[in-house]
N, C-alpha and C positions, 0 to 999 in steps of 0.2 A: 486192275489198272496197271498199265505198263510203266516202266521207270520214266520214260520220256514224257508220258502223259502226266505222271505224278509231278515231275519237275516243272512242267508247264503250268499245271494247276497251282502249285505252290508259288511259282513266280508271279502269276496273274493275281493271286490272292494278296500277295505282298505289295505288288504294284498298286492295286486298287486301294488297299488299306492305307498305304503310306501317301498316296498322291491324289486320290479322288477329290478330297476336300480342296486341295490346292488347285486342281484342274477346274473344278466347278467355280471357284472364286476368280480364276483367270478368265474363264469364259464369260462369267457374269460381268466382269469389268469391261471386257472387249465388246460384248453384245448389249449390255445395259438392260438385260432381262433375266431374272433368276430362273424362270420356268424354261425359257429357251436354252439357257446355260445348262440346266439339269438334263434336258433332253439330249443335247449335243455331247455332254460328258458321258452320258450313258452310251450314245452311239459310238463314241471313241473307244470305250472299253469293249463294246460288242465287236467292233472291227478287229480289235486285238485278240479277242477270244477265238476268232476264226483261224488264227495261226496254228500251224502244226508243230512248230519248233520253238523252243525257249528263246527268249530275246537276249539274255545276258547283257543287260544295259549298264553302261558306265554312267550315263547321264539320263536318267529316266524322265526328268521334267523336260529336257530339250526334246527327247523323243516324243513324249506325250504332246508337247506343243506342236510339233510337226504333224503328227497324226490328226490332232484336233483342228489344225488349220485346213487340212484336206477335208475333214468332215464339214467344217464351216463352208468351205467353197462349194461342196456338193449341196449343202443346205440352201445357200443363196441361189445356186443354179436351178434347183428344183423350184424354189419360190418364183424365180423369173419365168420358168416354163409354165408354172401354174397360173401366174398372173396373165401371161399371153394367151393361154388356153381360155381362161375365164373371159378375157376381153373379146376373143373370137366368138365364144359361146353367146355373149351378150348381143352380138350382132345378128345372130341366127334367129329365125322365128321361134317363138316359144313352143310351138308344136314339135320342133326338132330337139328340144332339150332332153338330154339323156337322164336316166334315173341317177340318183346319187351313187349307186353301185357301179353303173356303167361309167359314170364320170370318173370315179376313182380308178377303174381299170384303164380307161383311156389315158388318164394322167400318168399312170404307172408305165403304160406302153410308150408314151411320149418321152418320158424320162429315160427309159431303156434305149430308145432310138437315139436320143441325144447323146447318151453315153457311148453308144457304138460309133456315132459319127464324130464325136470329139476325138477319137483315136486316129482319125484320118487327117491328112494334110488339108489346109484351108481350101486350096483350089479344088480338091476332090469333093470336099463337103459342099462347097458352094455350087459346083456343077450338079451334084446329086439333088440338092434342094431346089435349084432352078428347074430341074427336070420334073421332080416329084410334086412340088408345091405350086410352081408357076406354070407347069405344063409346056415349057419351052422345048423346041426341037434342038437337035444337036447343033445345027448351024446357028440358031439364035443364041445358044449358050456360048458357042465358040466366039461369036461376035461380041457378046457382052463381056466375056472374060478375057478376050484378046488371046485366044488359043486356037490351035488347029482343030478341025472336026475330029481327026483321029485321036488327038489328045483328050478331047471331051469324051469320046467313046471309051478310051482306056480308064478315065476317071470314073465314069459311070459303072463300068464293069467292076472296078476295084471297090466302089462303095456298095454295089449290089452284092458282091461276094462277102464283104464284111458283115452285112445284114444277114445274108443267107447262112453263113457258117455259124454266126452267133445263134440263129434260130435252130440250126441243126444240133448245136451243142446243148441247147436247153432241152 
């Protein structure tokens, strides 16, 4: 184990030992559910374990609070996507219902797409969704968003490139 890895390992071990209980209690108070709090505390530390460099924190609880708030936001966003997906699925004929495995894969794909689109400006995201989900033409999108057709085209190219390059990287 390299010195940097060893330092990171010891730092994470100390951070977890000294603050996991506190973080779990903070999340439980915020969420009102001990089980969800345990899951999100775990997710918070998993996110930190993905780091390559030591943190050297002066205020570990403030840092953990910030990371945990981002984990909570991602959790609620995923819940919102799952709820919308299940509502759409309920409207489809039962013969089109995917298997539980396919449903999990589709939900994961929707969350990844949402994450990619979230990095884009609102106008770019809206243009992309109007084209992909509603099937609107460039002119229809331009009229709805009060943009020029050339701007809509640029927005669609930008959103498409965001998705394409993310797929290429994976």
